[in-house]
N, C-alpha and C positions, 0 to 999 in steps of 0.2 A: 341177848345176843350183842356182842361188841361190834361196832361198826369200824371198819378200817378204810382209809382213803384208797381209792382205786390205784393211784400211783404207787403206793406202798405194796399193794398186792401184786401189781405187775412187776415191780423190781424183784420181789421174792421169787416169783415164777421164772423171770428171766435169768436170774443168777443160778437157778437150779437146772436150766435147760442146757442141752448139748450145744445149742447155737451160741451161747455166751462163751463156752470154752473154745469153739471154733474161731470166733471173732478175736478172742484174746490171743490165740496161737497165731492167727494171721497178722495181728498187730506186732507180735514179737518178731516174726520173720521179716516184716517190712522194716522195722526199726533196726534189726540186725543187718539188713542189706544197706541201709543208709549209713550206718557206722562203718561197715566194711568198705564201702565206696569212698567215704570221706577220709579214711585212714590210708587206703591203698591206691586211690586215684582211679583214672580211667581204665587202666589195664585190668583192674579187678572187675569192672563192669562187663568187660568182654569175656572173661574167663572164669569167673567165680560167682556163685549165688547161694544164699541161704535158702534152704527148701522147706525145712520143718523143724519144730522143737518138740521133743518128747522126753519125758522124765528128766527135765532140766539139761538135756543134751541138745545142742544146736548142730544140725547136720548141714554142711556146706558142700556143694558139688564144685569141683575144679576141673577145668579142661586143660590147665597148664600146671606142670609140676613146679615151675618157678613161682607161680602165684600161690600154690599150695604151701610151698616152703615159706613164703613171705607171711602167709596167714599163721602158720605154725610158729614162726619167730615172734609174731605180734599177738599171740593168743591171749596173754594176760591183759594186755592193753585193750584188745577187742572186748573181752569179757567185762572188764571194768567199765568201759564206755557204754556197752549195751545195758548192763545192769543199772548204771547211773541214769540212763534215759528212761528205762522202764520203771525205775523207782523201787526196785526190789531185787533180791538175789534169785532171778528167774532162770538164768543160764549159768551152769557151773562148769560145763565142759564143751569143747568143740570136737565134732567128728567130721572127718573128711571123706568124701567120695571122689575118686579119680576116674 
């Protein structure tokens, strides 16, 4: 029988668990909000928020049509910054909920 380090076994189990996927998704949303607020300022904090990522589509809820338009105009820049911070092409598109 081949012996493995406990840490290696735990990493394998963790990576296969749904908890790891939930934590990664939460980190993506948090990073997306940071980028959104840094690019669009205080107004974005009041009226817009990233809520979830599914199938490489980031969903942002907007309470202001003006902020939604600003996000749409800066979509490519937002996607570039989010993917740069996350280190991979994790988000390909932004979806808006008004």
